[in-house]
KEZA-71417 format. One record per residue (C-alpha): residue in three letters; y, z, x. Coordinates in nm, 3 decimals, decimal comma, always signed. Layout:
% KEZA-71417
ALA | Y | Z | X
...
//
This chain:
% KEZA-71417
UNK | +0,111 | +2,540 | -23,700
UNK | +0,391 | +2,557 | -23,448
UNK | +0,545 | +2,242 | -23,307
UNK | +0,538 | +2,172 | -22,939
UNK | +0,869 | +2,230 | -22,774
UNK | +0,814 | +1,957 | -22,519
UNK | +0,661 | +1,625 | -22,623
UNK | +0,395 | +1,473 | -22,400
UNK | +0,521 | +1,212 | -22,157
UNK | +0,381 | +0,865 | -22,152
UNK | +0,254 | +0,760 | -21,813
UNK | +0,498 | +0,536 | -21,626
UNK | +0,231 | +0,314 | -21,468
UNK | -0,087 | +0,275 | -21,664
UNK | -0,391 | +0,183 | -21,457
UNK | -0,513 | -0,104 | -21,671
UNK | -0,196 | -0,308 | -21,714
UNK | -0,078 | -0,612 | -21,525
UNK | +0,259 | -0,653 | -21,362
UNK | +0,510 | -0,810 | -21,597
UNK | +0,703 | -0,960 | -21,307
UNK | +0,590 | -1,302 | -21,199
UNK | +0,528 | -1,383 | -20,837
UNK | +0,788 | -1,529 | -20,607
UNK | +0,865 | -1,899 | -20,594
UNK | +0,857 | -2,175 | -20,847
UNK | +0,579 | -2,129 | -21,103
UNK | +0,310 | -2,394 | -21,077
UNK | +0,224 | -2,620 | -21,369
UNK | -0,138 | -2,674 | -21,273
UNK | -0,369 | -2,499 | -21,030
UNK | -0,434 | -2,681 | -20,705
UNK | -0,805 | -2,602 | -20,723
UNK | -0,829 | -2,790 | -21,054
UNK | -0,650 | -3,093 | -20,913
UNK | -0,856 | -3,118 | -20,594
UNK | -1,182 | -3,068 | -20,784
UNK | -1,097 | -3,334 | -21,038
UNK | -0,983 | -3,572 | -20,762
UNK | -1,319 | -3,531 | -20,588
UNK | -1,498 | -3,597 | -20,919
UNK | -1,286 | -3,907 | -20,988
UNK | -1,356 | -4,040 | -20,638
UNK | -1,728 | -4,017 | -20,704
UNK | -1,700 | -4,181 | -21,046
UNK | -1,469 | -4,462 | -20,931
UNK | -1,681 | -4,539 | -20,625
UNK | -1,981 | -4,594 | -20,854
UNK | -1,804 | -4,827 | -21,099
UNK | -1,535 | -4,987 | -20,879
UNK | -1,717 | -5,318 | -20,833
UNK | -1,709 | -5,385 | -21,208
UNK | -1,370 | -5,223 | -21,259
UNK | -1,157 | -5,357 | -20,975
UNK | -1,082 | -5,709 | -21,095
UNK | -0,995 | -5,625 | -21,460
UNK | -0,783 | -5,327 | -21,353
UNK | -0,580 | -5,518 | -21,097
UNK | -0,514 | -5,798 | -21,345
UNK | -0,419 | -5,560 | -21,628
UNK | -0,062 | -5,577 | -21,752
UNK | -0,087 | -5,361 | -22,065
UNK | -0,244 | -5,032 | -22,155
UNK | -0,496 | -5,205 | -22,382
UNK | -0,623 | -5,420 | -22,095
UNK | -0,673 | -5,106 | -21,884
UNK | -0,872 | -4,943 | -22,164
UNK | -1,079 | -5,261 | -22,210
UNK | -1,167 | -5,250 | -21,840
UNK | -1,305 | -4,899 | -21,885
UNK | -1,493 | -4,994 | -22,203
UNK | -1,752 | -5,173 | -21,986
UNK | -1,839 | -4,848 | -21,805
UNK | -2,026 | -4,536 | -21,908
UNK | -1,727 | -4,318 | -21,812
UNK | -1,486 | -4,454 | -22,073
UNK | -1,439 | -4,113 | -22,241
UNK | -1,311 | -3,964 | -21,915
UNK | -1,029 | -4,216 | -21,879
UNK | -0,952 | -4,317 | -22,240
UNK | -0,645 | -4,094 | -22,277
UNK | -0,490 | -4,196 | -21,944
UNK | -0,435 | -4,569 | -22,000
UNK | -0,058 | -4,562 | -21,948
UNK | -0,090 | -4,330 | -21,648
UNK | -0,348 | -4,560 | -21,484
UNK | -0,123 | -4,860 | -21,543
UNK | +0,174 | -4,677 | -21,389
UNK | -0,032 | -4,585 | -21,080
UNK | -0,154 | -4,945 | -21,039
UNK | +0,206 | -5,070 | -21,050
UNK | +0,334 | -4,830 | -20,784
UNK | +0,459 | -5,004 | -20,470
UNK | +0,250 | -4,769 | -20,251
UNK | -0,077 | -4,875 | -20,417
UNK | -0,308 | -5,005 | -20,140
UNK | -0,346 | -5,381 | -20,135
UNK | -0,670 | -5,443 | -19,944
UNK | -0,896 | -5,147 | -19,869
UNK | -1,149 | -5,055 | -20,139
UNK | -1,181 | -4,687 | -20,039
UNK | -0,804 | -4,649 | -20,011
UNK | -0,757 | -4,784 | -20,365
UNK | -1,024 | -4,551 | -20,504
UNK | -0,874 | -4,251 | -20,326
UNK | -0,519 | -4,336 | -20,429
UNK | -0,615 | -4,379 | -20,795
UNK | -0,836 | -4,067 | -20,802
UNK | -0,575 | -3,844 | -20,639
UNK | -0,299 | -3,979 | -20,865
UNK | -0,498 | -3,923 | -21,186
UNK | -0,634 | -3,580 | -21,090
UNK | -0,348 | -3,386 | -21,253
UNK | -0,393 | -3,588 | -21,576
UNK | -0,018 | -3,639 | -21,615
UNK | +0,079 | -3,270 | -21,607
UNK | +0,273 | -3,352 | -21,290
UNK | +0,373 | -3,692 | -21,158
UNK | +0,111 | -3,902 | -20,978
UNK | +0,305 | -3,854 | -20,652
UNK | +0,293 | -3,474 | -20,691
UNK | -0,076 | -3,492 | -20,771
UNK | -0,139 | -3,682 | -20,446
UNK | +0,072 | -3,426 | -20,257
UNK | -0,132 | -3,138 | -20,401
UNK | -0,455 | -3,310 | -20,295
UNK | -0,320 | -3,375 | -19,946
UNK | -0,216 | -3,009 | -19,901
UNK | -0,554 | -2,879 | -20,014
UNK | -0,741 | -3,121 | -19,785
UNK | -0,520 | -3,011 | -19,495
UNK | -0,615 | -2,648 | -19,566
UNK | -0,983 | -2,744 | -19,552
UNK | -0,940 | -2,932 | -19,225
UNK | -0,769 | -2,631 | -19,065
UNK | -1,081 | -2,422 | -19,119
UNK | -1,286 | -2,420 | -18,803
UNK | -1,646 | -2,540 | -18,794
UNK | -1,725 | -2,309 | -18,504
UNK | -1,857 | -1,954 | -18,532
UNK | -1,860 | -1,650 | -18,307
UNK | -2,194 | -1,601 | -18,133
UNK | -2,132 | -1,260 | -17,976
UNK | -1,865 | -0,996 | -18,046
UNK | -1,779 | -0,735 | -17,787
UNK | -1,460 | -0,682 | -17,598
UNK | -1,504 | -1,046 | -17,502
UNK | -1,636 | -1,321 | -17,727
UNK | -1,858 | -1,621 | -17,669
UNK | -1,786 | -1,899 | -17,918
UNK | -1,986 | -2,209 | -18,007
UNK | -1,688 | -2,424 | -17,902
UNK | -1,748 | -2,310 | -17,544
UNK | -1,475 | -2,046 | -17,510
UNK | -1,568 | -1,721 | -17,335
UNK | -1,309 | -1,448 | -17,305
UNK | -1,109 | -1,188 | -17,493
UNK | -1,072 | -1,224 | -17,869
UNK | -0,734 | -1,260 | -18,037
UNK | -0,709 | -1,086 | -18,378
UNK | -1,088 | -1,095 | -18,419
UNK | -1,104 | -1,470 | -18,370
UNK | -1,157 | -1,727 | -18,097
UNK | -0,845 | -1,808 | -17,895
UNK | -0,946 | -2,172 | -17,851
UNK | -1,060 | -2,289 | -18,197
UNK | -0,958 | -2,001 | -18,428
UNK | -1,310 | -1,929 | -18,557
UNK | -1,316 | -1,584 | -18,713
UNK | -1,565 | -1,314 | -18,625
UNK | -1,819 | -1,260 | -18,902
UNK | -1,896 | -0,896 | -18,974
UNK | -2,234 | -0,923 | -19,144
UNK | -2,538 | -0,796 | -18,955
UNK | -2,696 | -1,142 | -18,966
UNK | -2,392 | -1,301 | -18,802
UNK | -2,362 | -1,026 | -18,539
UNK | -2,729 | -1,003 | -18,444
UNK | -2,853 | -1,350 | -18,536
UNK | -3,148 | -1,200 | -18,725
UNK | -3,214 | -1,108 | -19,086
UNK | -3,309 | -0,747 | -19,152
UNK | -3,591 | -0,816 | -19,395
//
């Protein structure tokens, strides 16, 4: 059998491969969605057990005392590996002195990254994600033509398919456009 004179070329860009180059900017250590989700979960847990937990935690001076405070609760497995981190957060000068909800929020946001990043960075991640959520508008477009009528009260021309006043985007489903379901 005769040999081919020209060998077959390998494709330069295969369709099923991923880019080997990483994205721009500093690579993140932990996803923000994980941190904000865990912070929300910790806020719920701590608000349920804070009455029993507050006094022993604030008096704790060692990691063992912190772990003993959590031994009284049903959530001890969730916090057992973070004794030194909890103690460090409680000793921070920014830790709230009076308000119950502020203490719970501060502790939950600080522990949400589980020590992968510093407690301060964990709180910053939570603050950025909450700011993104607050920027989303609660209003919706009621009618889309050349002019829009928004639930915030604005009537006039649209700007980039959204309300000029509140920034609510125009929904493109038939239900949102007509206000009725098809079936």
